[in-house]
C-alpha positions as CSV (number, residue, x, y, z in Angstrom):
1,M,-10.5,-16.1,19.7
2,P,-11.9,-17.5,16.5
3,R,-9.5,-18.1,13.6
4,R,-8.6,-15.0,11.7
5,D,-10.1,-16.2,8.4
6,H,-13.5,-16.6,10.2
7,C,-13.5,-13.2,11.7
8,L,-14.9,-9.8,11.1
9,W,-13.5,-6.4,12.1
10,I,-16.4,-4.2,13.1
11,R,-15.8,-0.5,12.7
12,K,-15.7,1.4,16.0
13,A,-15.4,-1.9,17.9
14,P,-12.0,-2.9,19.3
15,F,-12.2,-6.6,18.6
16,L,-12.7,-9.3,15.9
17,A,-16.2,-10.9,16.0
18,P,-17.3,-14.2,14.6
19,R,-18.1,-14.0,10.9
20,R,-21.6,-15.3,11.5
21,W,-22.4,-11.7,12.5
22,C,-21.9,-10.7,8.9
23,S,-24.5,-8.9,6.8
24,A,-24.6,-8.2,3.1
25,T,-21.4,-7.8,1.1
26,C,-20.4,-5.2,-1.5
27,P,-23.8,-3.6,-2.5
28,V,-22.6,-1.5,-5.5
29,A,-19.9,-3.5,-7.1
30,G,-22.2,-4.1,-10.1
31,C,-23.2,-0.4,-10.3
32,S,-21.9,1.7,-13.2
33,C,-23.2,5.0,-11.8
34,R,-20.3,7.3,-11.1
35,A,-21.9,9.0,-8.2
36,T,-22.7,5.7,-6.5
37,W,-19.3,4.1,-6.9
38,T,-17.7,7.4,-5.8
39,R,-19.5,7.1,-2.5
40,F,-18.6,3.5,-2.4
41,A,-14.9,4.2,-2.9
42,R,-14.8,6.9,-0.3
43,Q,-16.3,4.5,2.3
44,L,-13.7,1.9,1.5
45,A,-11.0,4.6,2.0
46,D,-12.6,5.8,5.3
47,A,-12.6,2.3,6.7
48,L,-9.1,1.5,5.6
49,A,-7.8,4.8,7.1
50,E,-9.5,3.9,10.4
51,L,-8.1,0.4,10.3
52,H,-4.6,1.6,9.7
53,Q,-4.8,3.8,12.8
54,L,-5.5,0.9,15.2
55,P,-2.8,0.3,17.8
56,I,-0.4,-2.5,17.0
57,G,1.4,-2.9,20.4
58,E,-0.1,-6.3,21.0
59,L,0.2,-7.6,17.5
60,G,3.7,-8.9,17.7
61,F,2.5,-12.3,16.7
62,L,1.6,-11.1,13.2
63,P,4.2,-11.7,10.5
64,R,6.0,-9.1,8.4
65,R,5.8,-10.2,4.8
66,P,8.3,-8.5,2.4
67,P,7.4,-8.5,-1.3
68,R,8.3,-11.7,-3.1
69,L,10.5,-10.2,-5.8
70,E,12.3,-13.5,-6.4
71,R,9.3,-14.9,-8.3
72,G,9.5,-12.9,-11.5
73,P,7.0,-13.0,-14.4
74,A,4.6,-15.9,-14.7
75,S,4.3,-15.5,-18.5
76,D,6.1,-14.3,-21.6
77,D,3.9,-11.1,-21.7
78,P,6.2,-8.1,-22.4
79,L,4.0,-5.9,-20.2
80,E,4.4,-8.3,-17.3
81,A,8.2,-8.2,-17.8
82,E,8.1,-4.4,-17.9
83,V,6.2,-4.4,-14.6
84,W,8.8,-6.7,-12.9
85,S,11.7,-4.6,-14.3
86,A,10.1,-1.5,-12.8
87,L,9.5,-3.3,-9.4
88,R,13.2,-4.3,-9.1
89,A,14.3,-0.8,-10.0
90,L,12.1,0.8,-7.4
91,W,12.7,-1.7,-4.6
92,P,16.1,-0.6,-3.2
93,A,14.8,2.9,-2.4
94,V,11.6,1.5,-0.9
95,E,13.4,-1.0,1.2
96,V,15.6,1.5,3.0
97,A,12.8,4.1,3.7
98,Q,10.0,2.2,5.2
99,P,7.2,4.2,6.9
100,E,5.8,3.5,10.3
101,P,4.3,0.0,10.2
102,V,0.5,-0.5,10.7
103,L,-1.9,-3.4,10.9
104,I,-2.3,-4.6,7.3
105,H,-5.3,-6.6,6.3
106,G,-3.4,-8.2,3.4
107,D,-6.4,-8.6,1.0
108,Y,-8.4,-5.4,1.3
109,W,-10.8,-5.4,-1.7
110,P,-14.6,-4.8,-1.9
111,G,-15.4,-8.5,-1.7
112,N,-13.9,-8.6,1.9
113,T,-16.1,-5.9,3.2
114,I,-19.5,-6.0,5.0
115,W,-22.2,-3.5,4.5
116,Q,-25.4,-2.7,6.3
117,R,-28.0,-0.3,4.9
118,G,-25.5,1.0,2.3
119,R,-22.8,1.7,4.9
120,L,-19.5,-0.2,5.2
121,S,-19.6,-1.7,8.7
122,G,-16.8,-4.3,8.8
123,V,-14.0,-6.2,7.1
124,V,-13.7,-10.0,6.9
125,D,-11.1,-12.7,5.9
126,W,-8.0,-11.9,8.0
127,E,-5.9,-14.9,7.1
128,M,-3.3,-12.6,5.4
129,A,-3.1,-10.1,8.3
130,Q,0.3,-8.7,8.9
131,V,2.2,-5.7,10.1
132,G,3.8,-3.5,7.5
133,N,3.5,-0.7,4.9
134,P,-0.1,0.7,4.7
135,A,0.5,1.3,0.9
136,R,0.2,-2.4,0.5
137,D,-3.5,-2.4,1.4
138,V,-4.1,0.8,-0.5
139,A,-2.6,-0.7,-3.6
140,T,-4.7,-3.9,-3.3
141,C,-7.9,-2.0,-3.3
142,R,-6.7,0.4,-6.0
143,C,-6.1,-2.5,-8.4
144,D,-9.5,-4.1,-7.8
145,L,-11.3,-0.8,-8.2
146,S,-9.5,-0.2,-11.5
147,V,-10.8,-3.5,-12.8
148,L,-14.3,-3.3,-11.3
149,F,-14.8,0.3,-12.4
150,D,-11.8,2.3,-13.8
151,V,-8.7,4.1,-12.8
152,S,-10.6,7.2,-11.7
153,A,-12.3,5.1,-9.0
154,A,-8.9,4.1,-7.6
155,D,-7.9,7.7,-7.6
156,V,-11.0,8.8,-5.7
157,F,-10.3,6.1,-3.2
158,T,-6.6,7.2,-2.8
159,R,-7.4,10.9,-2.4
160,R,-10.0,10.1,0.3
161,Y,-7.6,7.8,2.1
162,E,-4.8,10.4,2.1
163,C,-7.2,13.1,3.3
164,Q,-8.3,10.9,6.2
165,R,-4.8,9.9,7.1
166,G,-3.5,13.5,6.8
167,H,-0.5,12.7,4.5
168,P,0.3,11.1,1.1
169,V,0.7,7.4,0.8
170,V,4.4,6.5,0.8
171,D,5.8,4.2,-1.9
172,Q,2.5,4.0,-3.7
173,R,4.1,3.5,-7.2
174,F,6.0,0.4,-6.0
175,W,3.1,-1.2,-4.3
176,D,0.7,-0.5,-7.1
177,L,3.0,-2.3,-9.5
178,Y,3.6,-5.1,-7.0
179,V,-0.2,-5.8,-6.7
180,V,-0.4,-5.6,-10.5
181,S,2.2,-8.3,-10.8
182,I,0.1,-10.5,-8.5
183,A,-3.0,-9.7,-10.4
184,M,-1.4,-10.7,-13.7
185,R,-0.6,-14.1,-12.2
186,W,-4.0,-14.7,-10.7
187,M,-6.6,-12.7,-12.7
188,H,-8.2,-15.8,-14.1
189,E,-9.2,-16.7,-10.5
190,W,-10.0,-13.1,-9.4
191,V,-12.6,-12.8,-12.2
192,V,-14.6,-15.5,-10.4
193,G,-14.7,-13.3,-7.3
194,Y,-15.8,-10.3,-9.4
195,Q,-18.6,-12.2,-11.0
196,A,-19.7,-13.4,-7.6
197,L,-20.2,-9.8,-6.7
198,G,-22.6,-9.3,-9.6
199,R,-20.2,-8.4,-12.3
200,A,-21.2,-10.9,-14.9
201,D,-19.8,-8.4,-17.5
202,L,-16.3,-8.9,-16.3
203,D,-15.2,-12.0,-18.2
204,G,-11.5,-13.0,-18.4
205,P,-10.6,-10.9,-21.5
206,T,-12.4,-7.8,-20.2
207,A,-10.7,-8.0,-16.8
208,Q,-7.3,-8.6,-18.3
209,A,-7.7,-5.6,-20.6
210,R,-8.6,-3.3,-17.7
211,L,-5.7,-4.7,-15.7
212,A,-3.3,-4.0,-18.6
213,R,-4.6,-0.5,-18.9
214,Y,-4.1,0.1,-15.2
215,A,-0.6,-1.4,-15.4
216,R,0.4,0.9,-18.2
217,T,-0.9,3.9,-16.2
218,R,1.2,2.9,-13.2
219,L,4.3,2.2,-15.3
220,A,4.0,5.7,-16.7
221,V,4.0,7.1,-13.2
222,A,6.8,4.9,-12.1
223,G,8.9,6.0,-15.0
224,A,8.3,9.7,-14.3
């Protein structure tokens, strides 16, 4: 078996294939057309829902990674402090009511997907694979879609995912904010990835502003 970070999950195929089989990545990340990115977000959701339904009986070797709440804010930004305060307030209830674990990709965002003829056909880069709460993958993709497009793209993705899974995502508020906390720490590096996907318009300040807007949206929900 090749290393996980060199592998590709091919939809409808029960194995990881060598990454040299990959085709084009993320065909519409640079598109501002709502109809186009809506189709894009729905395909991302369909693939993730399919992935989360794979059997995990033989995946006992994968780690279970709890959220690293001991880290705390990486800056003096009041918004980041507010995010961490909400995380710590939400965590006790999340910790005691975990849903059925599934295979988690760990870094499910558009840049780790493979497309052929406009259709999502696989997922690459499995070095962060784990078993855990599916909301973690959902939250990762939601955050990136909010920065690449806007919050409505994240909501399209989530509604489609929930429809395909047949139930609401559990603990979404917590995991959204947890991914936001990671993004606040690393957005200066994530921007490089967005630009590599064709988003030259997403410079540091623009991406940070979109992330802050998304964070405030999720804080409002968490405080409801």
